[in-house]
C-alpha positions as CSV (number, residue, x, y, z in Angstrom):
1,M,-86.0,-38.8,86.0
2,N,-85.6,-42.2,84.5
3,F,-82.6,-43.2,82.4
4,F,-82.3,-46.2,80.1
5,T,-79.7,-48.4,78.4
6,R,-79.3,-48.7,74.7
7,T,-81.8,-51.5,74.7
8,G,-84.5,-49.4,76.4
9,K,-84.3,-51.0,79.8
10,P,-83.8,-48.9,83.0
11,M,-80.2,-48.3,84.0
12,P,-79.2,-50.6,86.8
13,K,-79.6,-49.4,90.3
14,V,-75.8,-49.9,91.0
15,I,-75.3,-47.1,88.4
16,T,-78.2,-44.7,89.2
17,D,-77.3,-44.8,92.9
18,Q,-73.9,-43.2,92.0
19,V,-75.3,-40.1,90.4
20,G,-75.7,-38.1,93.5
21,K,-72.2,-39.0,94.6
22,I,-70.4,-37.6,91.5
23,G,-68.2,-34.6,92.2
24,E,-67.6,-31.6,90.1
25,D,-64.1,-32.7,88.9
26,D,-63.4,-34.2,85.5
27,V,-62.0,-37.4,87.1
28,S,-65.1,-38.4,89.0
29,R,-67.2,-37.6,86.0
30,R,-65.0,-39.7,83.8
31,E,-65.3,-42.5,86.3
32,F,-69.1,-42.4,86.1
33,I,-69.2,-42.3,82.3
34,A,-66.9,-45.3,82.1
35,M,-69.1,-47.4,84.4
36,A,-72.4,-46.2,83.0
37,S,-71.4,-47.1,79.4
38,T,-70.1,-50.4,80.6
39,F,-73.6,-51.2,81.8
40,G,-75.1,-50.2,78.4
41,A,-75.8,-46.5,78.6
42,T,-75.3,-44.3,75.5
43,A,-72.9,-41.4,75.9
44,A,-75.9,-39.1,75.7
45,T,-77.5,-41.0,78.6
46,A,-74.4,-41.0,80.7
47,Y,-73.8,-37.3,80.2
48,G,-77.5,-36.6,80.8
49,M,-77.4,-38.4,84.1
50,L,-74.7,-35.9,85.1
51,G,-76.7,-33.0,83.8
52,M,-74.2,-32.4,81.0
53,A,-74.6,-32.1,77.2
54,T,-72.9,-34.7,75.1
55,P,-69.7,-33.4,73.6
56,A,-70.1,-32.7,69.9
57,Y,-67.7,-34.3,67.3
58,A,-67.6,-31.9,64.4
59,D,-65.8,-33.3,61.4
60,G,-67.4,-31.0,59.0
61,H,-67.8,-31.9,55.3
62,M,-65.4,-34.6,54.4
63,K,-63.7,-35.1,51.1
64,M,-63.9,-38.6,49.6
65,G,-60.6,-39.9,48.3
66,G,-57.0,-39.0,48.8
67,T,-54.1,-40.6,50.8
68,V,-53.2,-40.3,54.5
69,R,-49.6,-41.0,55.4
70,I,-48.8,-41.9,59.0
71,Q,-45.4,-42.1,60.7
72,Q,-45.7,-45.3,62.7
73,E,-43.6,-48.4,63.4
74,V,-44.6,-51.2,60.9
75,R,-44.7,-54.6,62.6
76,A,-45.4,-58.1,61.4
77,L,-49.0,-59.4,61.6
78,K,-49.9,-62.4,63.8
79,D,-52.8,-63.8,65.6
80,P,-54.6,-60.8,67.2
81,R,-54.9,-62.6,70.5
82,T,-51.1,-62.4,70.7
83,Y,-50.8,-58.7,69.6
84,D,-48.5,-56.9,72.0
85,W,-48.3,-53.6,70.1
86,S,-51.0,-51.2,69.2
87,Q,-49.2,-50.5,65.9
88,I,-50.0,-54.0,64.7
89,A,-53.7,-53.4,65.4
90,N,-53.7,-50.0,63.8
91,F,-52.8,-51.6,60.5
92,S,-55.1,-54.6,60.7
93,R,-57.9,-52.4,61.9
94,G,-58.4,-51.6,58.2
95,W,-60.2,-54.9,57.8
96,L,-60.4,-56.5,61.3
97,E,-62.9,-54.7,63.4
98,Y,-64.0,-54.8,67.1
99,L,-67.2,-55.4,69.0
100,V,-66.8,-52.3,71.2
101,K,-64.9,-49.0,70.9
102,Y,-63.2,-47.1,73.8
103,N,-63.4,-43.3,73.5
104,N,-61.2,-40.5,74.9
105,D,-63.9,-39.4,77.3
106,G,-63.8,-42.8,79.0
107,S,-67.0,-44.1,77.4
108,F,-67.6,-47.4,75.6
109,S,-69.6,-47.4,72.4
110,P,-70.9,-50.3,70.3
111,Y,-69.3,-51.1,66.9
112,L,-69.9,-54.6,65.6
113,L,-72.3,-54.9,68.5
114,E,-75.4,-52.7,68.2
115,T,-76.2,-52.8,72.0
116,W,-75.5,-54.9,75.0
117,E,-77.0,-55.5,78.4
118,V,-75.2,-56.3,81.7
119,S,-77.2,-57.6,84.6
120,E,-77.2,-55.8,87.9
121,D,-74.9,-58.4,89.4
122,A,-72.5,-58.3,86.4
123,K,-72.9,-62.1,85.9
124,T,-75.0,-62.0,82.6
125,Y,-73.9,-60.2,79.5
126,T,-76.3,-60.1,76.5
127,L,-74.5,-59.0,73.3
128,N,-76.8,-57.9,70.5
129,L,-75.0,-57.9,67.1
130,R,-75.4,-55.3,64.4
131,K,-77.6,-56.6,61.7
132,G,-76.6,-56.5,58.0
133,V,-72.9,-56.8,58.6
134,K,-71.0,-59.0,56.1
135,W,-67.5,-60.3,55.9
136,N,-65.7,-59.0,52.8
137,N,-66.0,-62.5,51.2
138,G,-69.8,-62.2,51.3
139,D,-70.5,-64.3,54.4
140,D,-73.0,-63.0,56.9
141,F,-71.5,-61.9,60.3
142,T,-73.4,-63.9,62.9
143,A,-73.5,-64.8,66.5
144,E,-71.6,-67.9,65.7
145,D,-68.7,-65.7,64.7
146,V,-68.8,-63.8,68.0
147,A,-69.1,-67.0,70.1
148,R,-66.2,-68.6,68.2
149,N,-63.9,-65.5,68.8
150,I,-64.8,-65.3,72.5
151,A,-64.0,-69.0,72.8
152,G,-60.7,-68.4,71.1
153,W,-59.9,-65.6,73.5
154,C,-60.4,-68.1,76.4
155,D,-57.9,-70.6,75.0
156,K,-55.0,-70.4,77.4
157,A,-53.1,-73.0,75.4
158,V,-52.3,-70.3,72.7
159,E,-48.9,-69.0,73.6
160,G,-49.0,-65.2,74.2
161,N,-52.8,-65.0,74.3
162,S,-53.3,-62.0,76.5
163,M,-57.0,-62.1,75.8
164,A,-57.3,-65.0,78.2
165,G,-56.4,-62.6,81.0
166,R,-59.2,-60.4,80.0
167,M,-61.7,-63.3,79.8
168,A,-60.5,-65.2,82.9
169,T,-63.9,-65.3,84.5
170,L,-65.2,-67.4,81.5
171,I,-62.3,-70.0,81.7
172,D,-62.5,-73.4,83.3
173,S,-59.3,-73.7,85.3
174,E,-59.0,-77.4,84.6
175,T,-59.3,-77.3,80.8
176,N,-57.9,-73.8,80.3
177,K,-60.7,-73.1,77.9
178,A,-64.1,-71.5,78.0
179,A,-66.2,-73.3,80.6
180,D,-69.3,-75.3,79.5
181,G,-72.4,-73.1,79.1
182,V,-70.7,-69.7,79.6
183,I,-71.0,-68.8,75.9
184,E,-74.6,-69.2,74.6
185,V,-75.7,-68.4,71.1
186,V,-79.3,-67.3,71.6
187,D,-80.1,-66.6,67.9
188,A,-78.3,-65.4,64.8
189,H,-77.7,-62.0,66.3
190,T,-77.5,-62.5,70.0
191,V,-74.8,-64.0,72.3
192,K,-75.3,-64.4,76.0
193,L,-72.4,-64.8,78.4
194,N,-73.4,-66.7,81.6
195,L,-70.6,-65.9,84.1
196,P,-69.9,-68.2,87.1
197,A,-68.9,-65.0,89.0
198,P,-69.4,-61.3,88.4
199,D,-66.9,-59.4,86.3
200,I,-67.2,-55.7,85.4
201,S,-64.2,-55.7,83.0
202,L,-65.5,-57.7,80.0
203,I,-66.7,-54.8,77.9
204,A,-63.4,-53.0,78.5
205,G,-61.5,-56.2,77.5
206,M,-63.5,-56.4,74.3
207,A,-62.4,-52.9,73.4
208,D,-58.7,-53.6,73.8
209,Y,-56.5,-53.9,70.7
210,P,-55.9,-57.7,70.8
211,A,-59.7,-58.3,70.6
212,A,-60.0,-58.0,66.8
213,I,-62.8,-60.2,65.4
214,V,-61.5,-62.7,62.9
215,H,-63.2,-64.9,60.3
216,S,-63.5,-68.7,60.7
217,S,-60.9,-69.2,58.0
218,F,-58.3,-67.0,59.8
219,T,-54.8,-68.4,60.5
220,A,-51.8,-66.4,61.7
221,D,-49.8,-67.6,58.7
222,T,-52.4,-66.3,56.2
223,A,-53.3,-63.1,58.1
224,L,-52.0,-61.0,55.1
225,S,-52.7,-63.3,52.2
226,N,-56.3,-64.1,53.3
227,P,-57.5,-60.7,54.7
228,I,-61.2,-61.6,55.4
229,G,-62.7,-59.0,57.7
230,T,-65.7,-56.7,58.1
231,G,-63.8,-53.4,57.7
232,P,-63.6,-51.1,54.6
233,Y,-59.9,-51.6,53.7
234,L,-57.6,-54.3,52.4
235,P,-53.9,-54.6,52.8
236,E,-52.0,-53.8,49.6
237,S,-48.6,-54.5,51.1
238,L,-46.7,-54.9,54.3
239,E,-42.9,-54.6,54.6
240,V,-41.9,-54.9,58.2
241,G,-39.8,-52.0,59.4
242,V,-40.5,-50.1,56.2
243,K,-44.1,-49.5,55.1
244,G,-47.6,-50.9,55.2
245,V,-50.4,-49.8,52.8
246,L,-54.2,-50.1,53.0
247,T,-56.5,-49.5,50.1
248,K,-60.2,-49.0,50.2
249,N,-62.3,-52.1,49.4
250,D,-64.9,-50.3,47.2
251,G,-68.4,-51.6,47.6
252,H,-67.8,-53.3,50.9
253,W,-68.6,-51.9,54.3
254,W,-71.6,-52.1,56.6
255,N,-71.0,-48.5,57.9
256,K,-71.1,-46.7,54.5
257,G,-71.3,-42.9,54.7
258,K,-69.8,-42.8,58.2
259,G,-66.1,-43.1,57.4
260,A,-63.6,-44.7,55.1
261,W,-63.0,-41.3,53.5
262,A,-59.5,-41.9,52.3
263,D,-58.8,-44.2,49.3
264,R,-55.3,-45.1,50.7
265,V,-53.7,-45.2,54.1
266,E,-49.9,-45.6,54.3
267,Y,-48.0,-46.5,57.5
268,I,-44.3,-45.4,57.1
269,D,-41.6,-46.6,59.5
270,Y,-38.9,-44.1,60.3
271,G,-37.4,-46.0,63.2
272,T,-37.3,-45.0,66.8
273,D,-35.4,-41.7,66.5
274,P,-37.9,-38.8,66.7
275,S,-35.5,-36.5,64.8
276,A,-36.2,-38.7,61.7
277,W,-40.0,-38.2,62.2
278,I,-39.5,-34.4,62.4
279,A,-37.4,-34.5,59.2
280,A,-40.2,-36.5,57.5
281,A,-42.8,-33.9,58.5
282,E,-40.6,-31.0,57.3
283,A,-40.0,-32.8,54.0
284,D,-43.8,-33.3,53.5
285,E,-43.4,-37.1,53.6
286,V,-46.1,-37.7,56.2
287,D,-49.5,-36.2,57.3
288,M,-49.6,-37.5,60.8
289,L,-47.1,-38.4,63.6
290,Y,-48.1,-41.4,65.8
291,S,-46.9,-40.1,69.2
292,V,-44.3,-37.5,70.0
293,D,-42.2,-37.1,73.2
294,G,-39.8,-34.8,74.8
295,D,-38.4,-31.7,73.1
296,F,-39.9,-32.8,69.8
297,I,-43.3,-31.9,71.1
298,D,-42.3,-28.2,71.2
299,I,-40.6,-28.4,67.9
300,M,-43.7,-29.9,66.2
301,G,-45.9,-27.5,68.1
302,T,-44.4,-24.5,66.3
303,M,-44.3,-26.0,62.8
304,D,-46.6,-24.2,60.4
305,G,-49.4,-26.2,59.0
306,W,-49.5,-28.7,61.8
307,V,-51.9,-29.1,64.7
308,Q,-50.9,-30.4,68.1
309,H,-53.1,-32.8,70.1
310,E,-52.8,-33.7,73.8
311,V,-54.6,-36.3,75.9
312,V,-54.1,-37.1,79.6
313,T,-53.9,-40.8,80.1
314,A,-52.9,-43.8,82.3
315,A,-50.1,-44.7,79.9
316,T,-47.0,-45.4,81.8
317,I,-43.7,-47.2,82.1
318,V,-42.7,-49.9,84.5
319,I,-39.1,-50.6,85.5
320,R,-39.4,-54.0,87.0
321,P,-37.4,-56.8,88.5
322,N,-38.6,-60.2,87.3
323,Q,-39.2,-62.4,90.4
324,L,-38.9,-65.6,88.3
325,A,-35.7,-64.7,86.4
326,E,-32.5,-66.6,87.1
327,V,-29.1,-64.9,87.1
328,D,-26.1,-67.2,87.6
329,G,-28.4,-69.9,88.9
330,K,-30.2,-67.7,91.4
331,K,-33.4,-65.7,91.5
332,P,-32.1,-62.5,93.0
333,Y,-35.4,-60.6,92.6
334,A,-37.5,-63.3,94.3
335,D,-36.3,-61.8,97.6
336,K,-38.8,-59.0,98.7
337,K,-36.0,-57.2,100.5
338,V,-34.1,-56.8,97.3
339,R,-37.1,-55.4,95.5
340,Q,-38.0,-53.1,98.4
341,A,-34.4,-51.8,98.4
342,I,-34.7,-51.0,94.7
343,A,-38.0,-49.1,95.2
344,M,-36.7,-47.2,98.3
345,A,-33.6,-46.0,96.3
346,V,-35.7,-44.3,93.6
347,D,-37.6,-41.0,93.7
348,N,-40.5,-41.2,91.2
349,N,-40.6,-37.4,91.0
350,V,-37.1,-37.4,89.6
351,L,-38.1,-40.1,87.0
352,L,-40.9,-37.9,85.8
353,E,-38.7,-34.9,85.4
354,L,-35.7,-36.6,83.9
355,G,-37.5,-39.3,82.0
356,Y,-40.5,-37.4,80.6
357,E,-39.7,-33.7,81.2
358,G,-42.5,-33.4,83.7
359,R,-45.2,-33.9,81.2
360,G,-47.5,-36.1,83.3
361,I,-48.4,-37.0,86.9
362,V,-46.2,-38.8,89.4
363,A,-47.4,-42.3,90.3
364,A,-47.0,-44.6,93.3
365,N,-45.8,-48.0,92.1
366,H,-49.2,-49.8,92.0
367,H,-50.3,-49.2,88.4
368,V,-53.7,-47.6,89.2
369,G,-54.1,-43.9,88.7
370,P,-56.4,-40.9,89.0
371,S,-58.0,-41.5,85.6
372,H,-59.3,-44.9,86.8
373,P,-62.7,-45.3,88.3
374,D,-61.3,-47.4,91.1
375,Y,-58.2,-45.4,92.1
376,V,-57.4,-44.7,95.8
377,D,-54.6,-42.4,96.8
378,I,-52.6,-44.4,99.3
379,G,-49.6,-42.0,99.2
380,M,-46.1,-42.3,97.7
381,P,-43.7,-45.2,98.4
382,K,-41.0,-44.4,100.9
383,H,-37.8,-42.8,99.4
384,D,-34.8,-43.6,101.6
385,P,-31.5,-44.2,99.6
386,A,-29.5,-44.9,102.7
387,G,-32.1,-47.3,104.1
388,A,-32.2,-49.0,100.7
389,K,-28.5,-49.9,100.7
390,A,-28.8,-51.1,104.2
391,L,-31.7,-53.4,103.3
392,L,-29.9,-54.6,100.2
393,D,-26.9,-55.5,102.4
394,E,-29.2,-57.2,104.9
395,A,-30.4,-59.4,102.0
396,G,-26.8,-60.4,101.3
397,M,-26.9,-58.7,97.9
398,G,-24.8,-55.6,98.5
399,D,-22.2,-56.5,95.9
400,F,-24.6,-58.1,93.4
401,E,-24.5,-56.5,89.9
402,M,-27.9,-55.6,88.6
403,E,-28.1,-55.3,84.9
404,I,-31.0,-53.0,83.8
405,L,-32.1,-53.2,80.2
406,S,-34.2,-50.9,78.1
407,I,-35.0,-50.0,74.5
408,D,-32.9,-47.3,72.8
409,D,-35.6,-44.7,72.3
410,A,-35.8,-41.4,74.1
411,W,-38.2,-41.4,77.1
412,R,-38.0,-45.1,77.9
413,K,-34.2,-44.9,77.8
414,N,-34.0,-41.7,79.8
415,T,-36.4,-43.0,82.5
416,T,-34.4,-46.2,82.8
417,D,-31.1,-44.2,82.9
418,A,-32.5,-42.2,85.8
419,V,-33.4,-45.4,87.7
420,A,-29.9,-46.7,87.2
421,A,-28.3,-43.4,88.3
422,Q,-30.3,-43.2,91.5
423,L,-29.5,-46.9,92.3
424,R,-25.8,-46.1,91.8
425,D,-26.1,-43.0,94.0
426,A,-27.5,-45.2,96.7
427,G,-24.5,-47.5,96.5
428,F,-25.9,-50.3,94.3
429,N,-23.7,-52.1,91.7
430,V,-25.6,-51.4,88.4
431,K,-24.8,-52.3,84.8
432,R,-26.9,-50.4,82.2
433,T,-27.7,-52.1,78.8
434,V,-29.5,-50.4,75.9
435,L,-30.9,-52.6,73.1
436,P,-32.4,-51.7,69.7
437,G,-36.1,-52.3,69.4
438,S,-35.6,-55.2,66.9
439,T,-33.7,-57.1,69.7
440,F,-35.4,-55.8,72.8
441,W,-38.9,-56.8,72.1
442,N,-38.1,-60.5,71.3
443,D,-38.1,-61.4,75.0
444,W,-39.5,-58.4,76.8
445,V,-41.4,-60.5,79.4
446,K,-38.3,-62.6,80.3
447,Y,-35.6,-60.1,81.1
448,P,-34.4,-60.2,84.8
449,F,-34.6,-56.4,85.2
450,S,-35.9,-54.1,82.4
451,S,-38.4,-51.3,81.5
452,T,-41.6,-51.6,79.5
453,N,-44.2,-49.1,78.4
454,W,-47.8,-49.9,79.1
455,N,-50.9,-48.4,77.4
456,H,-53.8,-46.7,79.2
457,R,-56.6,-49.1,80.1
458,P,-60.0,-48.0,81.2
459,L,-60.2,-49.9,84.6
460,G,-57.6,-50.4,87.2
461,V,-58.8,-54.0,87.8
462,Q,-58.3,-54.6,84.1
463,I,-54.6,-53.7,84.3
464,W,-54.1,-55.9,87.3
465,A,-55.9,-58.8,85.7
466,L,-53.6,-58.5,82.6
467,A,-50.3,-57.8,84.3
468,Y,-50.2,-58.8,88.0
469,R,-52.4,-61.9,88.3
470,T,-50.6,-65.2,88.7
471,G,-49.6,-66.9,85.4
472,E,-51.0,-64.3,82.9
473,A,-49.2,-63.9,79.6
474,W,-48.3,-60.3,80.2
475,N,-47.2,-60.8,83.8
476,E,-43.6,-59.7,83.2
477,F,-43.0,-59.2,86.9
478,G,-43.2,-62.9,87.8
479,Y,-45.5,-61.8,90.5
480,S,-47.6,-64.5,92.3
481,N,-49.5,-63.6,95.4
482,P,-52.6,-65.7,96.3
483,E,-53.9,-62.9,98.6
484,F,-53.6,-60.4,95.8
485,D,-55.3,-62.7,93.3
486,A,-58.2,-63.3,95.7
487,N,-58.6,-59.6,96.4
488,L,-58.6,-58.9,92.6
489,E,-61.2,-61.5,92.0
490,K,-63.5,-59.7,94.6
491,A,-62.8,-56.4,92.9
492,L,-63.7,-57.7,89.5
493,A,-66.9,-58.9,90.9
494,T,-67.9,-55.5,92.5
495,P,-69.8,-53.2,90.2
496,D,-70.3,-50.5,92.8
497,V,-67.3,-48.1,92.5
498,E,-67.2,-47.0,96.1
499,A,-67.2,-50.6,97.3
500,R,-64.6,-51.6,94.8
501,K,-62.3,-48.8,95.9
502,K,-62.0,-50.4,99.3
503,L,-60.7,-53.6,97.6
504,M,-58.5,-51.6,95.3
505,E,-56.9,-49.9,98.3
506,V,-56.0,-53.3,99.7
507,G,-54.5,-54.3,96.4
508,E,-52.5,-51.1,95.9
509,K,-50.9,-51.5,99.3
510,M,-50.0,-55.1,98.5
511,L,-48.3,-54.1,95.2
512,Q,-46.5,-51.2,96.9
513,E,-45.4,-53.3,99.9
514,D,-44.3,-56.2,97.7
515,A,-42.3,-53.7,95.7
516,V,-43.4,-55.5,92.5
517,T,-42.3,-52.6,90.2
518,I,-41.2,-49.0,89.9
519,Q,-44.2,-47.5,88.1
520,P,-43.2,-43.8,88.4
521,Y,-45.6,-41.6,86.4
522,W,-48.7,-41.2,84.2
523,R,-48.0,-39.8,80.7
524,S,-49.7,-37.0,78.9
525,L,-49.6,-38.0,75.2
526,Y,-49.0,-35.8,72.2
527,N,-49.2,-36.1,68.5
528,H,-49.5,-33.9,65.5
529,T,-51.5,-33.9,62.3
530,K,-51.5,-31.6,59.2
531,D,-54.2,-28.9,59.0
532,G,-57.3,-30.4,57.5
533,L,-56.7,-34.0,58.5
534,V,-59.6,-35.5,60.6
535,G,-59.4,-38.6,62.8
536,G,-55.7,-38.5,63.6
537,E,-56.0,-36.9,67.1
538,H,-54.1,-38.9,69.8
539,H,-56.2,-41.7,71.2
540,I,-56.0,-42.3,74.9
541,S,-55.1,-46.0,74.1
542,F,-53.0,-45.4,71.0
543,E,-55.8,-46.5,68.7
544,Y,-55.9,-45.0,65.2
545,D,-58.8,-46.2,63.1
546,P,-58.1,-45.9,59.3
547,A,-61.9,-45.7,58.7
548,K,-62.0,-42.4,60.7
549,L,-59.1,-40.7,58.8
550,G,-59.8,-38.3,56.0
551,W,-59.5,-34.7,54.7
552,H,-61.8,-31.8,55.1
553,A,-63.3,-30.8,51.7
């Protein structure tokens, strides 16, 4: 049987050759769906290749109008390329849309793109724009807009631009901008990317939350006052830490009849204490909780009139020493023996139990997991508290005071507390510091030793390119290993999953051996919505689209 991409061309051999190798488990099927859709297959085609029916999404008859109230942190707007929180994007998503969507089943689907093609060698991407889309000021949405945004993503001179990590293959290392000829405007609705080397991660990068498409007039300073976008809503107000409100922009949206059910979407900030969220739900002040952890999952799960949603993810936490950070004029964590001692003193199983109440899967300190197409099980890191202290002493750091910082919320604080406790039990000198979110996130990449939560991402290579490659904006570890970078470059250039896994195994062992981080578990995520609310189910990457929210009639 022949299978075709969205554009009607046969599926690449690198994908069809995988069909007979797919196992019966959900993980291997998910792996295949992610890669097949990356290369342009529809969800129906990907599932059909596996002999499965496409899951139905039944939203029933929707009521037009009404308000949806969401408990969520309300953060300041800025240049999307520098977004470092999903919550920012969930608000601006009302009017700033994306080329590609990432779905809970692991597939990618077009949004502002209608279709795309990826060559067999993953060096040529043809992006076909959806016709008839207009910006809300009346301008046509064209290939020039897409080319301009991609070029902006490639600009490494923009401080905090994590999109540069996602688009690294397109960037000239001498200019730190898009290389000449890599972005080609073919016609008004077609953009071609001519890569100097293969890269399988670009579609996944375009679906990530900092990849919002902005108008030519966009500036970070006027993000709120000049909200030109292609989406169905406009910002009515935004008070950081308090409330943000979107209202429907009647008469404007290219996707009419397929969403934008609610007239008004409110994002209400109740802080980081989950008990305040529960109180808001009990007082009928909200219709949806963003994401719920710990004991509060069970509390909300028994509340009348509310529905619990769960999704298994590659969301996680890292408790990492920063190899570049100076403490009293020294770089204590540049010494691999010190980092190895830290990793050896900590049992990740304990962190999962104490930090997240066992609601997930234990991880192995290399930031690639079973939900990724390119995961290899290399075993757990060695746990040897006595050996850890001996190694720390050997490094001449036995009396050094390690200060470990975290935010003050439940699961991140609890996990970091458990790290500190195990280090102390092993004989380490540890100071524990907890900061409020308003302070903690100002310099999250610079702390000498701290914890950070990381969202799920579709591909293991995508995470490594964002977080562990030398010099990237989100490389909070201060990690720089030319051998790792070279191996990652090969992995990004390898479409065949089985061949890529061999390279991933090498990279996983490097990260574990170099003791770059304690990355202890993968989180199952939970949230809750009122009966009758559609579109608020927990997204695998914390993405909530206001255009998909609404009430059953």
